[in-house]
N, C-alpha and C positions, 0 to 999 in steps of 0.2 A: 612458206613464209607466212602466208595468211593464217594458217592453223596456228602457228607459233605465236603471232600477234594476239590472236583471240584468247589463247591459253594465258598469255602474259596479263591480259587485261583481267581475266577471270582470277588469276593468282593475286593481282593487286587488290581486287575486290575483296577476296577472302581475307587478306592481311587487314584490310580496312575495316570490314564488317564482321569478321569471323568471330570476334569476342563478344559481340552484341547477342545477348541470350534473351530473346523475347519470352514474355509470359504466355507460352503456349503449351498445351498439355503434351504435345508431341516431343517437346524438349526435356520433359521430366517423366518418361514412361516408368522409371523405377522408383518415383517418388510421388505417387499420385495423391495420397492423402496430404502430404506436406504441401504440394502444389495447390491443392484445393484450398487449404486454409490461407496460404499466402496470396492467392488470387482473390479470395473473399476480402482480405485486408486491402488489397490494391483497389478493388471496387469501391469499398467504403471510403478509402481515401480520396478516390476520384470525385465523388459527390461533393465533399468539402472542398477539395481543390478547385472545382469549377465555380462554387458559390464564392470563394475567395477571389478568384479571377474577375468575376463579374462585378463585385464590390470595388475592387481596385480600379478597374477601367471606368467606373462610374464616379470616381473620385470620392469614394466613401471608404471609411476605415474597415478593413476586412475582419476586424475583431480577432477571434481566435480560430477562424476557419482554417488557415494555413498551418497553425500549431497543431490542431486536432488532426488535419490531414497528414501531417508528419508522423504523428503516433502510429497511424495505420501503415504508412509507408515504410517506416522503419522495421516493422515486422516482416513486411514483404522483402525488404532489403536483406534482412538476415538470412533469408532463404536464398535470394538471387541477387547478388550485388552487381551483376554484369548486364543488367537491362539497361540500355540507353534510355528508354522511355522513363523508367523509374528514376534513374540518376537525374534526368532533366526535370522531372516533376519535384523531386526533392530540392533540387537547386533552386527552382522557382519559389518553393516554400520558404526556404531560408532567405532568399531575396527579399521576401516580404515580411521578414521577422526581425527581431532585435539582434540576431546573430548572422548578419549579412555576410560576414567574412566567410562562413561555411559554405555559401552558395558557390563560391568560385570553383572548388574542386569537383563538386557534383556536376556543375554545368560543363566544366572542360572535359571531364570523364565522358559525359553524355556526348559531347561533340566529337571526341576521338572515337567512341564506339560507333556512332552513326550521325553524322552532321545533318542528315535529312529526317531525323526521328520525329521532329514536330515543327509545324510552320513558324513557330515563334523562336526557333533556335538562334537565328541570326540576331533577334533582338536580345536574348538573354546572354548569348556568348559575347555580345557587345557590352552588355551590362557587367559581366565578369571582368572583362578588360577595363572597363570603366573604373570599377572599384581598385583594381590593381594599379591604376594610374597610367595605363596604356591608352591614353586618350585618342591618339591617331588610329591604333587598330580598332578601338571602340567605335569611332566614327565610320570606319569602313563597313563594320558588321551592321550598324544601324542603317546605313544607306543600302546594303545588300538586302536587308529586310524589307525596306520600301520597294526595292525592285522585284523581289521574288514572291512576296506574299500578296495574292490578289485581293485580300480584304484590308491591305495595310492602311488604306484611306480611312477606314473605320477607327483606327488607333493613331491617326496622323498627329493628334495633339500630343500624345506620349512620345512618338518617335521624334518629333520636332523638338520636344522638350529635353530629351536625352541628347541629342545632337548639340543643342544650344548649351547644355551643361558641360559637355566635352570642351566646347569652345570657350566657355567661361573659365573652366579649369586650366585650360592651357595659358589663358591670359593671366589669371590670378596667381598661378604658380611661378610665373616669370618673375614676379616682384613680391616675394613673401614678406609679410609684415614683421617688424622687429619685436617678436614676443616668442616666449616658450609655451608649450602646451604639455603639461606633465600629468600622467596618471597618478591620482592620489591614493595610493596603495592602501593606506590604513583606513580608508573609507569604504573600498570596494570589495565585493564578494564575487563568486562565480555565478551569481544571479544577476538581475537587473537592479542597478543602483543609480538613481536619477533624481531629477527635480531639486538640485541644491538651491538653498536660499541662505544668505548670510546677513548679519546685522552690518550696519554701516562701518563699524570699526573692524570688521572681519574676524571677530573673536568667538562668535556663536554661529553654528551652522545646523540647519535642518535639511534632512533629505528623505527620499522615499526608496524603499527596497522590497523585494519580493523574496528575500532570503528566508530560510527556515525560521518560523516563529512559533508561538504557543498555540496557534489555531491549526485546524486540520487542513491538509493539503486538499485540492480539488481533484476532479476526475482526470486532469492532465498531470497530476503529481506536482502541482505548482502551488505555492503559498500565496496569499493575499498581499496586497501591497499595504505596508505600514510605514509610519512616519518615524524617523530616528533623529536624535540630537547629539551634538558633540561640541566640545570647546577646543579652542586652539592653545595649547600648553607646551611650553619649552620648544617651540619650533615645529610642532606637528600636531595633528588633530587627535584628540582623545578617542578611546574605543567607543564606536556608536552604540548608543543604547535606545530602546524603544521610548518614545515620548511618554512621559508620565501623565496620568490623569485620564480623562474620558475621551481623548482625541482618537485613539485607535479602537477599532471593532473588528468583527470577523468579516466585514465588507472591505472593499478596496478604498483606501485613502491615499490622496496624493498631495504632498506638500506644494503650495503655490508660491506664497509671497510672504516673508516677514514683514510686519510693519516697520517703518524706519526707526521707531524707538524701541522695537523688539518686545512690545507687550501684547501683540495680537498677530494673528496669522490667518491668511486665506487658504483654504484647502479645497480640494475637489473630492467628493465622495459618491460612491455609486449607490443609486437609490433602488428601490424594490423592483422597478421596471428594467433594471440593467443599465441605465444611463447615468451620467455624471451630473451633479449638481454642486454649486458652489456654497461653501459654508464658511463661517468665521469661528475661530477658537481664541480664547484669552488666556494669557499667562498670569497666574497667581503663584507667587513663590517660584517653585520649580515644577508646578503641576498645570497642565492645559485643561481648560474647561471642555464640557461636552460641546461639539460643534453646533452652532446655530445656523439655520438656513436663512436665505434672503427672500425677499418677496418675489411673487411669480414673474414680475417684470424682468427679473434676471434669470431665475430657474424656470425655463419654459420646458416644453415637452422634449425638445432636442437635447443633445449633450451640451452642457455648459461647463467649461473646464479652463485650467491654466490662468487664473485670475491674478491681477496685480493692483496694489493701491496706487493712486496718483500721489504726488509729493505732497500736496495739500490735503490729502485724505478726503477729498470731496468726490472723486470718481473712482469707479472701478473698471479696469480694462480686462477683458476676458475673450476667450475664443469660443464661438458658438457654431454648432454644426448646423449646416443647411441641408436638412434631411430631404431627400427626394431631389435635390438639385445636382448640379455638376461642378459645384465650386468648393466642395469640401467644407473645412473650418475657416471662418472669417474672424477678424478681430472687431469686436464691439466695445462701446463705451457707454456707461450708465452712471448718471449723477445722482446724489443723495437728495432725496425729497423730505423725508422724516426719519432722522437717525434713530430716535427712540423706538419707533415702529419698524425699523429696518426696511424702510420703503425706498426704492430707487426708481428713477425715471425710466421711461422707455428707451431700450437700447438703440444706439445708432452705430452704423458701421463706420469704422475709421478707414476712409476710402483709400488713401495712399499706402496703407499697410495691409491691404487685401488683395490677393492674386487669384488666379483661376484655380489654384491648387490649395492644399492645406496650409493655414497660417496659424502661428501660436505654438509655444508659450510666449508670454509677454513679460517684460521687466521695465518698469519706469525708474529711472535714476533719481535719487533724492535732489538733484539740481533742479528738477521740475521741467527740464526742456530736452531731456534725452530719452528716447525709447529704444529698447533692444527687443527684438522678437525673432522667432524662427519661422522659416517659410520654406516650402517645396518650390515656390515660384520665383519670379524675378530673376536675377542672374545667379542662381544657385549653381554650385559645382555638381550637385547631385544629392538626392535625399533632402533633408533639412539642412539649410544653412543659417547662420545667425546674421541679422541685419541691424543696422542702426539708423534712426532718423531723428531729426531736430524739430522741435516745436518753433515755428517762425510765422510771423504775420497771421497768428490766429489759426494755424493748421499745421498738421504734420507734414514735414517735407518728404522728398523722394527717398526710399530705402537705399542704404549703402551696404554693400556686402563687406563684412568684417575682415574678410581676406583669409589667405592661407597662411599659417597652419592651423588657425582657429577652425576654419571650414575645410572639409574634405569631401570626397564623393560619398562617404557615409552620412548617417543622420548625425548631424551636430546641432544640438538645441538646448533650451533652458540656458539662462544667463543671469548671473547675479554678481553684482560688483561690489567691492568696498568703496566707500565714499570718495577716497583719494584717488582712485582710478588705477592704482598699481597692480591690483589683482582682480581677477574675475573667476568664477567657477561655472563650468558648463557640463553638459551631458554628451557623450558620444558613443557610438557602437563601432568606431574605427577598429581597424585590425590592430592586434597587439595588446588588447585590454584583457581583463581578468574573466570576462564572460558577459555576453549581452551588453546592456548599456552600462558605462562606467562613468565615474565623476572625474573630471580633469580640472587642474588649475592652469589658468592662463597667467603668465607673468609678464607684464608690459615693460619694455626697456626704459620707458620714460616718456613723459608728455612732450608734444611738440612745442608747447609754450610754457611759460612760467606758471606755477613754481617749478624751477628746475630741481631735481633730486640730487642729493650728494652722491659722492662716489660710493659710499657704503651702501646706498640703495641699489646701485648697479650690481653690487656683489651679491645681492639677494638672487642668486643664480638659479638656473634650471637644475632640477634634480639630477639630470643626466649630463647637462652641458655647462659646466662652470665658465664664468666670464674670465677672459684674460685681458681684454682691452676695454676699459671703462668709457671710451669715447663713444658718444652718441652721434649717429648720423641718420637722418630720415626717421627719427623716433616716431613711435605709434602710441597714442594715448587712447584710453576708453572713451573719454570726452575730451574735446578739444579745449574747454575752459570750464574749470570747476570752480564756481563762485559760491562757496558755502563754508560755514564753520560747523564742525561736529563738536558738540560738548557732551562729555561723558564723565562718569564717575560713580561715587557711592554716597548715600546718605547714612551717617553714623551717629550714634549718641555720643555726646561730649564725654560722658564719664565712662561708660562701659565699653565703647567703641563697638557695640553691637549694631547690627543693621536696623534702621528705622524705615518703616514704610511711610513715605512722605508724598504729599501732592505737590507737583510742579506745575506752575502757572506761567505761561509765557505771554507777555504783553508787548504790544507795539506801543512804545512810550510817546510817539508822535500823536497817536490817536486815542490811547488809553484803552484801546480794544484788546481783549484776551484772544490771543490767536489759537492757543492750544492748552488743554490740561491733561495730565495723565499722572499715574502714581508709580513711584520707584518700586522695585522688586522687594517683596516682604521678606524674602529669605536672605538676599545679598545686599539689599540697598542699592542695587545698580540701577543706573538710568542712562539714556542715550537719546540725544536729540540733534536735529540739524537746523541750522539758521541760515537762510539765504542772505546774500549781500543786499545792501541798500536800505537797511533799517536800523533803528536803535531799539534794541530789545531789553526788556526787564524781565529777569528770571526769578520768580519767587518760590521758595521751597518752604512747605508748611506741614506740620504734623501736630496732632493733639498733644497738649502738654508741653510744647516746645515753642521758643521764639522763632518767628520766621527768619529765613536766611534769603539774602538777595544778591544777584549777580547782574552786571550790566555788560552787554555786548553791543557796542556801536560799530557796525560793520558797513563801511562805505561802499557804494556801487563799484562792482567790478573786482572786489577783493578776492584774492586768491584763497584757494583751500587752506584751511587751518583746523588742527585738532587741539582741543583743550581737555585735559584729563584732570579732574579735581575731586578730592574727597571733601565733602561738605559735612562739617561737624555741627549738628543741631544741639542748641543748648537749652536746657530746661528753664522753666519761668521761675528763676530763683534770684534772690538778691545778689547783686555783684556781676551777673552775667551782662556781657556787652555785645552788641550787634552793630556791624557797619551798614548803613543805609546806602546801598550803591546805586540807587536810582533816584537820588535827590539831586536836582540841577540848579545851578545859579548862573547868571551872566557873569563874565569875567570881571573880577574885582567888585562885584555888587552882591547885594544880599536879597534882591527880589527873586522869589521862587518862580522857576519856569513851569509851564503847564505839563511838561513831560514828567514832573515830579508827582503828579496827582495820584497815579496808581500806586506808588510806593507809600505815600502818606495815607492813603485809604486803607492799605493793608495794616499800617500801624494803628489807625483808629479802630479797625476791627479787633485787633489784639486788645487794645485798651477797654473795649466794650465787653469782650469775652471774659476779661479777667479784671472785674471792677475794683479789686484791691490794689491793683498795679500802680505804682508810682515811679516815674522814670525821669532820668536827666537826659536831656537832649544836648549834645555837645558838638561844637564846630571846631574844625581843625584845618590849618593851612600848611603849606610848604614854607621854607625859609626864605623865600623871595620877598624883597621889600623889607621894611622896618619892623621891629618886634611889636612896637605899639599899634602900627597900622594893622598887622596881622591879628593882634588881640582884639582890635575894634571890629574888623571884618568878620572873625569867627564868631564873636558874640552877637553881632547882628544877624548872622545867618541862622544861629541856634535859636534866636528869638523869632525869626520869621517862620520857622517850623512850628514853634510853640503857638504862635498866633494863628496858624492855620488849623492846628488841632483844636484850639479853642473855639474857633469859628464853626467847627463841625460838631460841637457839643461836648468835647472833653473838658472836665473841670480843670481850671488853672492851678487848683491846689495839688493836682496830681502831676504836675509838669514843673521841671527846673530847666532853665536855659543857661548853658555855660560855654564860653568860648575860651579855648586853650591856645589859640594862635598856632605857633609852630613848636610848642614845647613838648608835644607827645607824638613824634614821628613813628611811623611803623615800617618805613623804608628809608633807604639812602636818599638824600636830596641831591646827589650828584648826578642823577639821570632823570630823564623826562618821565619815564615810567614810574620812578621812585617818587618824584614830586607829585605826579598825578595821584598815586596811592595815598600820599599824605594829606591831600585835599579832600577831606571827607566829612560826613555828618554820621554820628553814632548815637545810639540810645542805650542807656545803662539802667537796669533795674535797681532802684534804691529802696524800694519798700514793696512788700507783697503780704 
């Protein structure tokens, strides 16, 4: 019986380990030369493998160590796919790559062939289960690693982190957020596609890809990262094309962040030392300029990457590597000191948004009070998760995990949202993608608070899961309260309807201070800007040879999100053309000019000075409220008040005519509040030039 028991144990051992074919010369006596070559590849891969492991456990990016190790291991694998050791090492390499999904089969195969092949087996078989969502089994393996590996304390930070990630995942998957996450197939390839950034209206997108391009592949048969652009047309994204102009080179470029008006962009670019620096590029027509670097306060010797503009365009947030330390990448902020010279202040760490692990990329929402960033720390489910925090009481609050299914045990990072909060675009290497990192669209089911979306918005369903029930319960929004107005449109010539490159000037009417200036696109005339609630804004649109056009946005504090899409027709400086002055303000029923009118009046003065032959009629108009005679008197008095102001600033009275039309020339119906407001206006008309 004893002999039978011993034989049984031996037989089980043979079944368990018999398929493990170690890289030993004795196992390949009839293939000596092939074995020698394969063993050499294994040795070369081992060197890179160990270097990658060392960097990872020092919280440093392993770079291409694991990828290069895989190139050698794959050649050895072609010769001997039944080595537990080789399967294990290939699994580890994939675990630290952009193709994490591939690690699962290799690790599980190694475990089946020989569960004792490596002291880290329990750690990585735990990770394989972690990726598959088997969080209970993963926890058991992580605990087994702690108990079995005598040096486990040296890696305690990482084991503790993995265990906590599983616990986080168990909790977060219990209550998934009400959102869909869909692979955007028209953007993705079988290579890495990542770093999406969209304009506020969600109609223009840039991203980065290392798909095949016009440059030569490197020694790993991989192409450099280049930046691509596309537009949202007929319900889907157009075919991605390399960004035009000098933005792409034969070095790696990574898109970071569109400016909120879409006229410039922050990118990361690899320098001659192999590190990344932050650059800025500007859009002229459909062409991007050569990238321009920042001062050394931002681009230091370490890697500086993944930058984002603040909503007011005063600060830049970015991820900076702490080389030699053990905290990976942290998030820093640097403020502008001298914009013409591109000088920024000394960077400071954003404390609540930095963990003991890698943090970044970063995205600042145009509402100015919401930050999204990726991190391997905090309560991540595994790999990078996307977090949100709010700016309150002069500092950024505690990070909040965006939840499942936005976040998974894989790397989920980069985040770019439309201003209305309905959609966001992220990067993930989760299972089921086209290959490596892919771009995904997050569709939120609706905000928790007003403005409530109409049922038709709920029917903007998942690509794979159409909505049947439009009722919203426990809705999730990108931001809990979006208090801004997005003003977009085109500037076109009145006669030809061709695009006009115009200067847009945004003024705070209360102070007369110019808040921002930028030019519309020279090829399309497009413009895009955001206005926070709580101000009265004057928007002036100016171009050489044209009369200026003005818009007024009086946005009370706490106003909900609003989108205004308008085509602005610019009129030539010729006799008969009329422009409404939308930022001229009077007290109710009176003709005394309010100080908020000064910026608009000064623009008219500049036009009169620029074109000294100009003679204009200033006309006042009212709604039909009140008597005809009273309205005529009021409108005449208001027109004369404007003329008096212009004369007081040096414009000859001979060039000005004041005329009150009362309610005789309405431009809208007087049956509504908005119509009556539109009819109460001041205009100027060119009567001589």
